[in-house]
PAPAKE-747829 format. One record per atom (N, C-alpha, C): x, y, z. Coordinates in steps of 0.02 Angstrom, whole numbers. Example, Ala and Ser with C-alpha at 12.3 -4.5 7.8 and 13.67 -1.06 7.14 Angstrom:
660,-284,390 $
615,-225,390 $
660,-165,390 $
642,-112,354 $
684,-53,357 $
645,2,394 $
***
This chain:
716,143,-2995 $
715,168,-2930 $
789,151,-2903 $
800,214,-2863 $
868,211,-2830 $
858,163,-2768 $
901,121,-2753 $
903,72,-2686 $
940,101,-2634 $
910,133,-2579 $
938,172,-2534 $
914,144,-2468 $
965,126,-2416 $
946,104,-2366 $
987,132,-2305 $
942,133,-2243 $
967,166,-2181 $
978,115,-2125 $
1027,116,-2089 $
1031,69,-2026 $
1049,115,-1976 $
1023,102,-1911 $
1041,138,-1856 $
1069,82,-1798 $
1125,105,-1770 $
1160,61,-1710 $
1166,105,-1654 $
1110,90,-1605 $
1113,131,-1546 $
1158,92,-1491 $
1216,124,-1489 $
1276,95,-1431 $
1275,133,-1381 $
1311,105,-1328 $
1323,135,-1261 $
1366,200,-1273 $
1409,201,-1310 $
1460,251,-1326 $
1431,306,-1373 $
1407,274,-1429 $
1387,323,-1481 $
1327,290,-1516 $
1294,341,-1553 $
1232,316,-1599 $
1261,331,-1668 $
1261,271,-1707 $
1285,270,-1771 $
1231,264,-1822 $
1228,307,-1876 $
1179,299,-1928 $
1221,295,-1998 $
1200,256,-2031 $
1232,244,-2096 $
1178,240,-2156 $
1190,275,-2213 $
1139,272,-2265 $
1187,259,-2321 $
1172,196,-2371 $
1196,183,-2417 $
1149,163,-2475 $
1186,166,-2534 $
1144,147,-2596 $
1173,91,-2628 $
1133,42,-2650 $
1162,-13,-2689 $
1145,10,-2766 $
1210,5,-2794 $
1213,39,-2861 $
1250,-11,-2900 $
1234,-46,-2958 $
1263,-89,-2994 $
1297,-146,-2951 $
1264,-168,-2910 $
1293,-227,-2862 $
1348,-202,-2806 $
1355,-134,-2805 $
1399,-118,-2760 $
1376,-66,-2713 $
1392,-66,-2640 $
1359,-25,-2595 $
1402,43,-2591 $
1370,93,-2593 $
1405,158,-2591 $
1379,200,-2534 $
1428,232,-2495 $
1407,271,-2444 $
1372,340,-2468 $
1318,356,-2439 $
1289,424,-2448 $
1300,471,-2394 $
1297,443,-2331 $
1299,490,-2265 $
1305,447,-2205 $
1339,472,-2158 $
1344,437,-2096 $
1342,495,-2046 $
1318,472,-1983 $
1325,520,-1929 $
1344,478,-1867 $
1380,515,-1809 $
1401,484,-1756 $
1385,535,-1702 $
1349,515,-1650 $
1331,553,-1599 $
1343,519,-1531 $
1375,561,-1483 $
1381,531,-1419 $
1321,510,-1380 $
1321,448,-1357 $
1264,424,-1323 $
1253,452,-1251 $
1187,466,-1235 $
1167,477,-1174 $
1099,438,-1160 $
1093,421,-1096 $
1030,378,-1079 $
1042,308,-1102 $
1090,282,-1122 $
1097,210,-1143 $
1154,183,-1110 $
1146,134,-1085 $
1194,87,-1050 $
1195,14,-1071 $
1260,-6,-1090 $
1268,-77,-1118 $
1203,-93,-1172 $
1196,-36,-1212 $
1156,-47,-1271 $
1076,-47,-1258 $
1065,-44,-1191 $
991,-33,-1165 $
970,35,-1149 $
913,58,-1161 $
898,120,-1151 $
874,135,-1079 $
908,178,-1047 $
897,193,-970 $
858,259,-962 $
870,306,-1012 $
842,377,-1002 $
807,393,-1071 $
742,378,-1080 $
708,394,-1145 $
728,461,-1169 $
709,510,-1127 $
727,579,-1148 $
785,597,-1187 $
841,580,-1139 $
909,593,-1160 $
922,547,-1227 $
901,485,-1227 $
913,447,-1283 $
889,469,-1350 $
827,495,-1342 $
784,519,-1391 $
820,587,-1420 $
843,627,-1383 $
874,686,-1396 $
942,670,-1443 $
982,618,-1421 $
1046,600,-1455 $
1021,565,-1522 $
964,529,-1526 $
952,501,-1585 $
930,553,-1637 $
887,597,-1620 $
864,653,-1659 $
920,688,-1678 $
970,703,-1646 $
1037,744,-1663 $
1063,700,-1722 $
1070,638,-1712 $
1095,600,-1769 $
1064,602,-1839 $
991,601,-1833 $
959,608,-1889 $
963,681,-1920 $
965,730,-1876 $
964,799,-1895 $
1036,806,-1941 $
1092,774,-1921 $
1156,774,-1958 $
1145,744,-2026 $
1112,686,-2032 $
1099,657,-2086 $
1058,690,-2136 $
1004,721,-2109 $
961,768,-2148 $
998,820,-2183 $
1042,851,-2142 $
1081,903,-2173 $
1124,888,-2222 $
1145,825,-2230 $
1192,800,-2286 $
1147,783,-2344 $
1087,747,-2322 $
1045,721,-2382 $
996,775,-2422 $
971,823,-2371 $
927,865,-2388 $
854,845,-2371 $
839,787,-2350 $
777,766,-2334 $
779,723,-2266 $
718,714,-2237 $
714,678,-2173 $
715,594,-2187 $
753,564,-2149 $
752,493,-2153 $
684,471,-2104 $
643,429,-2152 $
577,404,-2116 $
576,329,-2105 $
626,288,-2136 $
625,220,-2129 $
689,196,-2112 $
698,149,-2064 $
767,120,-2050 $
762,50,-2028 $
829,18,-2035 $
832,-49,-1999 $
862,-33,-1933 $
840,-59,-1882 $
865,-47,-1817 $
898,-101,-1789 $
961,-94,-1758 $
998,-145,-1722 $
970,-143,-1651 $
954,-198,-1625 $
921,-208,-1550 $
970,-238,-1512 $
970,-224,-1441 $
1014,-260,-1392 $
1012,-336,-1403 $
1062,-366,-1392 $
1066,-436,-1406 $
1074,-483,-1338 $
1061,-443,-1283 $
1057,-481,-1217 $
997,-525,-1222 $
1021,-598,-1197 $
967,-653,-1201 $
943,-673,-1265 $
986,-651,-1323 $
966,-672,-1382 $
966,-743,-1385 $
930,-785,-1429 $
939,-853,-1438 $
935,-869,-1508 $
973,-924,-1536 $
976,-952,-1600 $
955,-1019,-1596 $
909,-1044,-1639 $
889,-1112,-1636 $
876,-1131,-1710 $
888,-1200,-1724 $
870,-1226,-1783 $
798,-1244,-1786 $
765,-1226,-1847 $
700,-1243,-1862 $
692,-1268,-1930 $
631,-1301,-1947 $
624,-1337,-2009 $
549,-1320,-2022 $
537,-1321,-2089 $
468,-1313,-2118 $
456,-1343,-2178 $
397,-1352,-2197 $
380,-1380,-2269 $
317,-1358,-2286 $
303,-1345,-2351 $
236,-1324,-2381 $
228,-1354,-2451 $
171,-1364,-2470 $
154,-1384,-2538 $
157,-1319,-2591 $
185,-1322,-2649 $
192,-1269,-2688 $
136,-1270,-2742 $
93,-1222,-2748 $
32,-1227,-2780 $
38,-1190,-2850 $
96,-1152,-2856 $
107,-1113,-2918 $
152,-1155,-2957 $
153,-1137,-3024 $
197,-1176,-3074 $
272,-1176,-3049 $
289,-1115,-3015 $
362,-1101,-2995 $
356,-1073,-2928 $
407,-1078,-2890 $
416,-1057,-2819 $
418,-980,-2824 $
367,-948,-2783 $
374,-872,-2780 $
397,-842,-2719 $
408,-776,-2711 $
426,-753,-2649 $
382,-758,-2590 $
318,-768,-2612 $
262,-787,-2559 $
273,-850,-2529 $
287,-899,-2575 $
304,-972,-2553 $
358,-980,-2499 $
413,-936,-2519 $
469,-926,-2474 $
453,-903,-2405 $
413,-848,-2404 $
389,-810,-2348 $
348,-861,-2305 $
297,-902,-2343 $
260,-944,-2303 $
296,-1002,-2274 $
348,-1031,-2306 $
381,-1093,-2280 $
422,-1061,-2216 $
443,-1003,-2217 $
476,-979,-2163 $
434,-968,-2098 $
378,-945,-2115 $
329,-936,-2063 $
304,-995,-2035 $
301,-1048,-2077 $
276,-1117,-2043 $
329,-1147,-2010 $
395,-1133,-2026 $
452,-1163,-1989 $
454,-1133,-1920 $
435,-1075,-1910 $
443,-1039,-1844 $
385,-1049,-1798 $
334,-1084,-1816 $
265,-1102,-1786 $
283,-1133,-1719 $
265,-1108,-1660 $
272,-1140,-1606 $
345,-1142,-1571 $
386,-1099,-1599 $
446,-1092,-1573 $
473,-1035,-1542 $
423,-983,-1532 $
429,-922,-1501 $
392,-920,-1436 $
415,-913,-1380 $
379,-913,-1315 $
350,-844,-1310 $
310,-836,-1256 $
268,-782,-1246 $
309,-721,-1217 $
372,-737,-1194 $
412,-679,-1169 $
458,-650,-1222 $
456,-681,-1283 $
508,-665,-1327 $
476,-645,-1402 $
514,-618,-1436 $
484,-600,-1510 $
534,-628,-1558 $
508,-646,-1619 $
563,-657,-1674 $
598,-595,-1694 $
664,-605,-1704 $
703,-548,-1733 $
707,-558,-1808 $
731,-618,-1821 $
743,-632,-1895 $
745,-709,-1905 $
739,-733,-1969 $
749,-803,-1985 $
800,-810,-2040 $
852,-845,-2016 $
907,-841,-2074 $
906,-916,-2110 $
881,-917,-2172 $
882,-983,-2202 $
956,-1018,-2205 $
958,-1078,-2195 $
1014,-1121,-2207 $
1013,-1143,-2285 $
958,-1178,-2300 $
950,-1201,-2365 $
873,-1210,-2382 $
860,-1232,-2436 $
788,-1242,-2453 $
788,-1316,-2500 $
739,-1358,-2472 $
732,-1422,-2512 $
683,-1424,-2563 $
696,-1452,-2623 $
642,-1454,-2676 $
643,-1525,-2695 $
594,-1546,-2743 $
588,-1615,-2765 $
657,-1650,-2774 $
697,-1620,-2811 $
753,-1648,-2841 $
819,-1617,-2817 $
821,-1565,-2776 $
877,-1532,-2755 $
874,-1493,-2691 $
939,-1481,-2663 $
937,-1426,-2608 $
970,-1368,-2625 $
949,-1312,-2616 $
972,-1257,-2652 $
971,-1193,-2592 $
1010,-1143,-2604 $
1003,-1085,-2565 $
955,-1028,-2597 $
938,-1038,-2664 $
906,-988,-2705 $
842,-1029,-2740 $
785,-1037,-2706 $
735,-1076,-2734 $
695,-1035,-2779 $
696,-974,-2783 $
648,-928,-2822 $
646,-951,-2885 $
584,-955,-2916 $
572,-962,-2987 $
582,-1040,-3006 $
611,-1087,-2959 $
618,-1149,-2973 $
552,-1191,-2973 $
552,-1249,-3005 $
496,-1288,-3018 $
498,-1347,-2963 $
446,-1351,-2922 $
452,-1401,-2872 $
376,-1409,-2841 $
361,-1469,-2821 $
289,-1472,-2790 $
290,-1465,-2714 $
351,-1465,-2685 $
357,-1445,-2610 $
411,-1400,-2599 $
410,-1364,-2547 $
465,-1316,-2529 $
486,-1327,-2460 $
542,-1352,-2433 $
560,-1365,-2373 $
612,-1311,-2356 $
625,-1307,-2289 $
682,-1255,-2263 $
709,-1281,-2199 $
770,-1266,-2199 $
806,-1270,-2132 $
838,-1195,-2117 $
818,-1178,-2056 $
837,-1101,-2044 $
858,-1094,-1974 $
890,-1040,-1957 $
905,-1014,-1888 $
856,-961,-1870 $
827,-969,-1811 $
769,-926,-1791 $
810,-891,-1731 $
808,-816,-1737 $
838,-771,-1689 $
777,-751,-1658 $
778,-749,-1589 $
740,-712,-1539 $
761,-675,-1487 $
728,-627,-1463 $
756,-586,-1415 $
695,-565,-1358 $
704,-550,-1306 $
651,-529,-1258 $
613,-471,-1281 $
553,-466,-1270 $
516,-418,-1308 $
538,-340,-1288 $
560,-332,-1223 $
579,-266,-1198 $
636,-243,-1239 $
685,-287,-1262 $
748,-264,-1307 $
722,-233,-1371 $
662,-266,-1400 $
637,-239,-1462 $
593,-181,-1453 $
546,-182,-1413 $
497,-122,-1414 $
528,-57,-1383 $
579,-68,-1335 $
610,-4,-1309 $
640,38,-1369 $
676,-3,-1419 $
703,29,-1473 $
646,60,-1528 $
602,14,-1535 $
554,30,-1596 $
504,86,-1567 $
485,80,-1508 $
443,133,-1485 $
475,199,-1478 $
538,208,-1467 $
580,261,-1465 $
586,299,-1529 $
602,249,-1584 $
610,278,-1652 $
544,300,-1674 $
486,262,-1665 $
414,283,-1686 $
404,349,-1661 $
424,367,-1598 $
409,427,-1564 $
435,494,-1603 $
490,471,-1641 $
524,522,-1696 $
488,515,-1753 $
444,478,-1764 $
415,476,-1832 $
456,445,-1888 $
488,392,-1859 $
532,350,-1897 $
508,278,-1893 $
493,250,-1952 $
458,188,-1956 $
520,133,-1955 $
522,84,-1908 $
565,30,-1909 $
539,-25,-1964 $
572,-28,-2015 $
553,-77,-2069 $
583,-149,-2056 $
643,-153,-2018 $
673,-213,-2004 $
712,-206,-1937 $
715,-273,-1900 $
756,-263,-1843 $
813,-318,-1848 $
865,-308,-1817 $
921,-363,-1818 $
967,-357,-1762 $
1005,-401,-1752 $
1059,-394,-1706 $
1125,-371,-1740 $
1167,-341,-1704 $
1233,-315,-1726 $
1274,-373,-1751 $
1269,-428,-1714 $
1309,-492,-1735 $
1295,-522,-1794 $
1226,-518,-1817 $
1210,-541,-1877 $
1236,-498,-1936 $
1241,-431,-1934 $
1266,-383,-1974 $
1344,-394,-1991 $
1380,-403,-1935 $
1458,-405,-1923 $
1479,-447,-1977 $
1450,-512,-1988 $
1481,-566,-2032 $
1476,-541,-2108 $
1420,-505,-2115 $
1402,-487,-2183 $
1453,-440,-2211 $
1484,-388,-2163 $
1526,-344,-2186 $
1595,-376,-2206 $
1606,-435,-2183 $
1673,-469,-2206 $
1671,-530,-2232 $
1614,-540,-2263 $
1594,-606,-2294 $
1628,-605,-2361 $
1657,-672,-2371 $
1682,-684,-2441 $
1672,-767,-2443 $
1688,-790,-2501 $
1684,-857,-2520 $
1720,-900,-2468 $
1774,-885,-2434 $
1805,-920,-2393 $
1762,-926,-2332 $
1738,-873,-2303 $
1693,-873,-2245 $
1628,-914,-2254 $
1607,-905,-2311 $
1550,-946,-2335 $
1552,-1019,-2333 $
1616,-1049,-2325 $
1622,-1109,-2327 $
1665,-1145,-2264 $
1657,-1109,-2212 $
1697,-1127,-2151 $
1662,-1105,-2083 $
1685,-1128,-2025 $
1669,-1099,-1964 $
1705,-1040,-1951 $
1677,-987,-1940 $
1709,-922,-1928 $
1680,-888,-1865 $
1714,-832,-1837 $
1686,-804,-1780 $
1698,-729,-1785 $
1656,-689,-1751 $
1678,-619,-1746 $
1671,-597,-1673 $
1732,-552,-1650 $
1734,-529,-1579 $
1728,-455,-1597 $
1665,-427,-1568 $
1646,-364,-1577 $
1662,-315,-1508 $
1716,-278,-1508 $
1726,-249,-1448 $
1696,-178,-1447 $
1635,-172,-1411 $
1600,-119,-1404 $
1628,-69,-1340 $
1589,-26,-1323 $
1605,20,-1272 $
1608,-16,-1202 $
1551,-50,-1186 $
1532,-68,-1121 $
1527,-153,-1127 $
1527,-188,-1179 $
1518,-251,-1186 $
1564,-274,-1248 $
1576,-339,-1251 $
1609,-370,-1316 $
1565,-430,-1335 $
1547,-426,-1392 $
1503,-481,-1416 $
1543,-533,-1458 $
1531,-598,-1436 $
1562,-650,-1468 $
1519,-696,-1501 $
1531,-699,-1566 $
1483,-737,-1609 $
1516,-794,-1652 $
1477,-843,-1653 $
1502,-904,-1693 $
1450,-916,-1754 $
1490,-933,-1812 $
1457,-938,-1880 $
1480,-1000,-1913 $
1434,-1037,-1940 $
1439,-1096,-1984 $
1418,-1077,-2051 $
1468,-1076,-2100 $
1460,-1054,-2163 $
1426,-990,-2174 $
1444,-939,-2140 $
1409,-877,-2140 $
1354,-858,-2099 $
1329,-914,-2068 $
1265,-904,-2033 $
1272,-911,-1957 $
1252,-866,-1916 $
1258,-859,-1843 $
1221,-915,-1806 $
1268,-963,-1760 $
1230,-1018,-1727 $
1233,-1005,-1656 $
1284,-966,-1629 $
1285,-960,-1559 $
1318,-886,-1546 $
1309,-863,-1493 $
1320,-792,-1477 $
1332,-783,-1389 $
1371,-743,-1378 $
1391,-736,-1298 $
1411,-671,-1290 $
1413,-642,-1231 $
1433,-575,-1210 $
1481,-568,-1154 $
1532,-530,-1173 $
1584,-520,-1110 $
1561,-443,-1091 $
1563,-440,-1026 $
1534,-373,-997 $
1593,-323,-992 $
1636,-315,-1040 $
1690,-277,-1035 $
1705,-251,-1106 $
1724,-179,-1115 $
1742,-159,-1180 $
1790,-99,-1172 $
1784,-61,-1222 $
1841,-8,-1228 $
1838,43,-1173 $
1783,50,-1142 $
1772,108,-1091 $
1817,78,-1029 $
1829,11,-1026 $
1867,-20,-971 $
1941,7,-992 $
1958,20,-1046 $
2027,44,-1058 $
2033,116,-1034 $
1975,153,-1056 $
1972,225,-1029 $
1977,239,-958 $
1939,187,-923 $
1944,193,-851 $
2011,178,-821 $
2048,132,-851 $
2112,116,-827 $
2153,172,-832 $
2157,215,-887 $
2190,277,-896 $
2174,329,-855 $
2115,338,-844 $
2086,391,-801 $
2111,378,-728 $
2115,311,-709 $
2130,303,-640 $
2203,310,-631 $
2243,291,-676 $
2314,282,-668 $
2348,362,-668 $
2317,401,-715 $
2343,470,-723 $
2295,523,-688 $
2243,488,-661 $
2201,542,-627 $
2175,605,-674 $
2155,573,-731 $
2124,625,-776 $
2047,604,-785 $
2007,653,-819 $
1931,640,-822 $
1935,587,-890 $
1873,564,-902 $
1858,515,-949 $
1871,542,-1017 $
1852,606,-1036 $
1866,626,-1098 $
1946,634,-1117 $
1985,652,-1069 $
2051,654,-1079 $
2079,585,-1089 $
2058,534,-1049 $
2091,465,-1054 $
2065,439,-1124 $
2000,452,-1150 $
1993,427,-1206 $
2028,464,-1265 $
2056,531,-1257 $
2086,559,-1308 $
2163,530,-1314 $
2182,523,-1245 $
2250,482,-1244 $
2255,415,-1276 $
2194,376,-1268 $
2192,313,-1303 $
2194,310,-1367 $
2152,358,-1398 $
2137,357,-1474 $
2200,392,-1509 $
2229,445,-1479 $
2275,486,-1515 $
2347,480,-1497 $
2361,434,-1441 $
2433,432,-1424 $
2454,363,-1403 $
2412,321,-1388 $
2428,254,-1357 $
2430,207,-1418 $
2458,148,-1419 $
2468,95,-1459 $
2441,30,-1424 $
2404,-13,-1470 $
2371,-69,-1435 $
2427,-127,-1408 $
2482,-122,-1439 $
2537,-172,-1409 $
2612,-123,-1401 $
2618,-131,-1343 $
2676,-87,-1309 $
2748,-102,-1344 $
2752,-157,-1390 $
2827,-172,-1412 $
2843,-115,-1459 $
2805,-84,-1495 $
2818,-24,-1542 $
2816,39,-1507 $
2789,44,-1448 $
2787,106,-1410 $
2852,139,-1397 $
2852,205,-1393 $
2920,240,-1379 $
2922,267,-1313 $
2989,253,-1289 $
3004,281,-1217 $
3011,352,-1210 $
3025,384,-1275 $
3040,452,-1278 $
2993,495,-1299 $
2935,469,-1323 $
2875,504,-1350 $
2833,522,-1283 $
2822,589,-1269 $
2795,611,-1220 $
2735,662,-1236 $
2680,655,-1197 $
2623,699,-1216 $
2606,733,-1148 $
2585,787,-1148 $
2569,821,-1088 $
2487,828,-1089 $
2459,823,-1017 $
2394,824,-1011 $
2372,853,-944 $
2317,874,-931 $
2299,898,-866 $
2257,858,-831 $
2272,841,-766 $
2247,789,-727 $
2179,840,-694 $
2134,788,-650 $
2085,826,-617 $
2103,882,-573 $
2161,885,-555 $
2182,941,-507 $
2204,995,-538 $
2202,1006,-612 $
2219,1055,-653 $
2301,1061,-664 $
2336,1008,-634 $
2413,1002,-650 $
2434,973,-713 $
2479,1003,-742 $
2504,968,-812 $
2548,911,-796 $
2534,857,-818 $
2572,804,-810 $
2598,771,-879 $
2659,740,-881 $
2687,714,-933 $
2677,631,-941 $
2651,618,-995 $
2639,546,-1001 $
2679,512,-1056 $
2710,461,-1039 $
2757,424,-1081 $
2713,374,-1124 $
2731,372,-1184 $
2689,328,-1237 $
2696,256,-1218 $
2755,232,-1196 $
2771,159,-1178 $
2725,141,-1122 $
2730,183,-1071 $
2691,168,-1006 $
2614,170,-1020 $
2594,218,-1057 $
2525,221,-1074 $
2498,162,-1119 $
2541,134,-1164 $
2529,78,-1199 $
2525,16,-1162 $
2566,19,-1115 $
2562,-47,-1064 $
2500,-47,-1032 $
2467,9,-1016 $
2402,7,-978 $
2344,-17,-1029 $
2349,17,-1096 $
2301,-5,-1140 $
2307,-90,-1161 $
2370,-110,-1175 $
2375,-175,-1194 $
2361,-222,-1144 $
2366,-204,-1085 $
2352,-249,-1029 $
2280,-265,-1019 $
2243,-208,-1030 $
2162,-219,-1031 $
2142,-257,-1098 $
2162,-241,-1148 $
2149,-268,-1214 $
2165,-346,-1211 $
2222,-364,-1182 $
2241,-430,-1168 $
2186,-466,-1119 $
2165,-433,-1078 $
2111,-462,-1034 $
2040,-472,-1073 $
2023,-416,-1116 $
1962,-431,-1151 $
1961,-491,-1199 $
2025,-497,-1239 $
2034,-541,-1293 $
2038,-615,-1260 $
2067,-614,-1196 $
2066,-677,-1157 $
2003,-703,-1144 $
1960,-657,-1114 $
1891,-679,-1103 $
1847,-692,-1158 $
1857,-654,-1217 $
1824,-671,-1276 $
1845,-726,-1302 $
1909,-750,-1296 $
1925,-818,-1323 $
1894,-869,-1281 $
1891,-868,-1218 $
1864,-918,-1169 $
1795,-928,-1190 $
1757,-873,-1198 $
1685,-874,-1222 $
1683,-916,-1290 $
1719,-904,-1330 $
1730,-942,-1398 $
1744,-1010,-1391 $
1784,-1026,-1340 $
1801,-1094,-1332 $
1740,-1128,-1302 $
1704,-1098,-1267 $
1635,-1125,-1233 $
1582,-1131,-1282 $
1582,-1099,-1343 $
1531,-1106,-1394 $
1543,-1161,-1442 $
1609,-1174,-1453 $
1626,-1230,-1495 $
1696,-1264,-1481 $
1693,-1331,-1494 $
1752,-1363,-1486 $
1799,-1364,-1543 $
1781,-1336,-1605 $
1804,-1329,-1662 $
1843,-1260,-1671 $
1907,-1262,-1690 $
1939,-1190,-1694 $
1919,-1157,-1761 $
1888,-1102,-1752 $
1866,-1070,-1810 $
1932,-1056,-1859 $
1910,-1060,-1927 $
1962,-1038,-1974 $
1977,-969,-1978 $
1926,-922,-1965 $
1934,-852,-1962 $
1907,-829,-1891 $
1946,-780,-1868 $
1916,-745,-1811 $
1923,-676,-1829 $
1866,-639,-1851 $
1862,-567,-1866 $
1867,-529,-1795 $
1905,-482,-1784 $
1896,-430,-1729 $
1872,-364,-1756 $
1823,-342,-1728 $
1799,-272,-1753 $
1778,-222,-1694 $
1748,-172,-1708 $
1735,-116,-1658 $
1782,-61,-1668 $
1760,-5,-1645 $
1805,62,-1646 $
1870,53,-1624 $
1881,17,-1566 $
1954,10,-1542 $
2007,-21,-1579 $
1980,-58,-1622 $
2020,-99,-1666 $
2062,-53,-1719 $
2040,5,-1723 $
2072,54,-1762 $
2144,78,-1731 $
2157,63,-1672 $
2220,82,-1637 $
2283,44,-1667 $
2334,74,-1676 $
2397,57,-1713 $
2416,-9,-1676 $
2436,-57,-1704 $
2462,-129,-1676 $
2415,-168,-1650 $
2347,-158,-1662 $
2296,-198,-1639 $
2305,-266,-1667 $
2321,-276,-1727 $
2335,-342,-1765 $
2384,-382,-1718 $
2437,-348,-1696 $
2487,-393,-1662 $
2467,-417,-1598 $
2429,-382,-1556 $
2400,-415,-1501 $
2352,-466,-1504 $
2315,-458,-1559 $
2257,-510,-1574 $
2304,-578,-1598 $
2349,-570,-1634 $
2380,-629,-1660 $
2415,-669,-1597 $
2441,-630,-1544 $
2468,-656,-1489 $
2417,-696,-1440 $
2354,-663,-1438 $
2303,-698,-1400 $
2262,-742,-1430 $
2254,-741,-1500 $
2201,-782,-1541 $
2239,-826,-1593 $
2307,-808,-1604 $
2334,-858,-1660 $
2329,-824,-1727 $
2354,-859,-1780 $
2352,-830,-1849 $
2285,-824,-1883 $
2237,-855,-1851 $
2173,-851,-1890 $
2142,-787,-1868 $
2171,-742,-1821 $
2140,-678,-1805 $
2148,-633,-1862 $
2087,-599,-1876 $
2105,-538,-1927 $
2063,-478,-1914 $
2096,-424,-1912 $
2061,-361,-1900 $
2018,-349,-1955 $
1940,-344,-1937 $
1899,-333,-1990 $
1910,-266,-2023 $
1889,-270,-2091 $
1905,-202,-2125 $
1848,-184,-2160 $
1812,-131,-2130 $
1752,-97,-2169 $
1789,-59,-2235 $
1756,-76,-2285 $
1782,-48,-2350 $
1737,-17,-2389 $
1711,45,-2371 $
1673,83,-2417 $
1710,142,-2430 $
1696,181,-2489 $
1723,243,-2502 $
1704,293,-2449 $
1749,329,-2422 $
1725,380,-2371 $
1714,352,-2302 $
1721,285,-2289 $
1707,247,-2225 $
1764,201,-2227 $
1793,207,-2168 $
1851,144,-2150 $
1851,130,-2077 $
1802,150,-2040 $
1797,142,-1969 $
1755,73,-1944 $
1792,32,-1906 $
1754,-26,-1896 $
1691,-17,-1844 $
1688,42,-1811 $
1631,48,-1775 $
1563,43,-1807 $
1572,53,-1879 $
1517,48,-1922 $
1495,-18,-1949 $
1528,-66,-1932 $
1533,-140,-1956 $
1463,-173,-1953 $
1431,-156,-1899 $
1363,-186,-1885 $
1316,-155,-1927 $
1309,-92,-1930 $
1264,-62,-1973 $
1267,-69,-2043 $
1323,-74,-2069 $
1343,-83,-2141 $
1323,-153,-2158 $
1338,-202,-2117 $
1324,-278,-2125 $
1252,-285,-2125 $
1213,-253,-2084 $
1143,-263,-2081 $
1105,-233,-2133 $
1136,-190,-2175 $
1102,-161,-2227 $
1112,-221,-2288 $
1179,-241,-2280 $
1189,-304,-2333 $
1139,-362,-2316 $
1125,-377,-2259 $
1082,-427,-2242 $
1015,-421,-2258 $
992,-357,-2253 $
930,-340,-2266 $
919,-342,-2345 $
956,-319,-2381 $
960,-324,-2460 $
953,-404,-2479 $
991,-443,-2445 $
999,-517,-2459 $
933,-544,-2454 $
895,-529,-2400 $
823,-554,-2383 $
784,-527,-2438 $
791,-465,-2467 $
743,-448,-2511 $
757,-483,-2575 $
817,-502,-2598 $
841,-541,-2658 $
809,-609,-2650 $
818,-635,-2595 $
786,-709,-2580 $
713,-708,-2602 $
685,-667,-2583 $
604,-653,-2586 $
585,-624,-2659 $
631,-609,-2697 $
612,-578,-2759 $
582,-505,-2747 $
597,-471,-2702 $
567,-410,-2689 $
611,-350,-2699 $
583,-288,-2734 $
622,-232,-2745 $
593,-173,-2701 $
639,-147,-2665 $
612,-104,-2615 $
677,-54,-2600 $
645,10,-2577 $
697,61,-2560 $
662,105,-2512 $
702,123,-2460 $
674,157,-2404 $
674,238,-2419 $
678,248,-2479 $
679,323,-2502 $
618,331,-2550 $
580,377,-2548 $
529,381,-2602 $
548,427,-2660 $
513,422,-2710 $
535,452,-2780 $
544,521,-2767 $
505,563,-2735 $
510,625,-2721 $
576,647,-2682 $
586,599,-2638 $
646,609,-2602 $
717,595,-2639 $
708,548,-2684 $
759,530,-2731 $
771,596,-2776 $
726,631,-2798 $
727,692,-2841 $
768,740,-2803 $
755,747,-2738 $
797,787,-2698 $
871,764,-2693 $
874,700,-2688 $
950,676,-2684 $
983,687,-2744 $
951,686,-2801 $
982,694,-2868 $
994,763,-2891 $
967,795,-2846 $
979,877,-2868 $
1027,910,-2838 $
1079,938,-2864 $
1136,978,-2838 $
1108,1033,-2795 $
1144,1031,-2738 $
1119,1083,-2688 $
1178,1132,-2660 $
1160,1186,-2645 $
1210,1231,-2618 $
1248,1195,-2558 $
1311,1214,-2555 $
1358,1190,-2498 $
1360,1113,-2505 $
1351,1084,-2563 $
1362,1012,-2564 $
1429,980,-2549 $
1478,1034,-2558 $
1545,1010,-2547 $
1551,990,-2474 $
1512,1011,-2431 $
1517,1000,-2357 $
1494,932,-2341 $
1453,903,-2387 $
1425,837,-2369 $
1456,781,-2395 $
1450,725,-2368 $
1479,659,-2399 $
1434,648,-2465 $
1372,664,-2473 $
1334,651,-2527 $
1362,687,-2583 $
1384,749,-2572 $
1409,789,-2635 $
1469,763,-2662 $
1512,733,-2623 $
1579,692,-2647 $
1557,635,-2679 $
1516,589,-2644 $
1507,520,-2675 $
1462,533,-2736 $
1411,568,-2735 $
1364,581,-2793 $
1408,605,-2858 $
1437,658,-2847 $
1487,675,-2904 $
1526,624,-2935 $
1556,574,-2889 $
1600,519,-2907 $
1561,468,-2953 $
1506,449,-2925 $
1472,389,-2941 $
1419,406,-3006 $
1377,467,-2987 $
1321,473,-3030 $
1331,539,-3076 $
1389,564,-3080 $
1391,628,-3122 $
1387,625,-3193 $
1375,557,-3224 $
1377,557,-3293 $
1312,596,-3330 $
***
């Protein structure tokens, strides 16, 4: 069975869908789509019809690459009013060795009476498991008469969950799992160093910036700054009297995140709202961009300081805007040497705006491994289509990746 997984990240600026395959322990990209969002504000659905049309367009793009419809996904839900709390549970083990069902049962026992009527469980992240004679992170198939757990319970308001799930169900897409973007982000950048330290992620989205604190790779606290990359666009639009589309293009294609390397002699022409051609200096434009980024990072750092009195060993910064040139420089100035620009590192995919989706696929697979489950979101018939060369395959990501990895 080929192990293929899909995650959708419904953001305020864009809807991102990622399809990956786990092959010989490595995640390989099969397809992605990015569609401009409509009917979504700060991650919350405000217009069902517009949002549905955008999501459908994204899945249509994926279908054109893969040759079949995506029917099952992991969905990232809004993290407003998310809560993370420590829980504990214990059960007797009746089997000769610990099974996946035992692990599921002890996690269910641990969450009992911890979710109030206004919220729903999003996920349970195990910290460790206690056996008769040891504490372990991987209890499957071990011998013990009892099984204990310490875990982090993540919950969210019901409306955050059902608005997303119902919308996807209306498109005949089953939501197999739900998660927060902040849970996935750390898995994208995880290594042994992160696994043994206090770390943080600052994810700069379009309209909000998420600040998350992790202890040994497990999320423990989370906060939101209501400011993001669109604030930069708005500043540019205001200063030069251009529309939002032009402002965004100037930001992405001409500005630098730190003005120190910007050129006084580099000039770009653009039309303002009155139809006049204006000349924009790169240094002045970069001053506008870096000023707002300075404010966003300052506020994010203040939130981080309110979450913990301990200085994180690593602070990863992610989000699409981190792809700007010189972003590392402004991060080091505001956050210190522990600041690292997160790096999404899949063949064919290097953009940090996909970090939440990729990380949540990794997190989902880790949960399957913990419980000894073998699962794919693609049926055998669909896999047959995926494995069959198609006309115009050179136009798709699948055609390129398939030929490289599976052409033997």
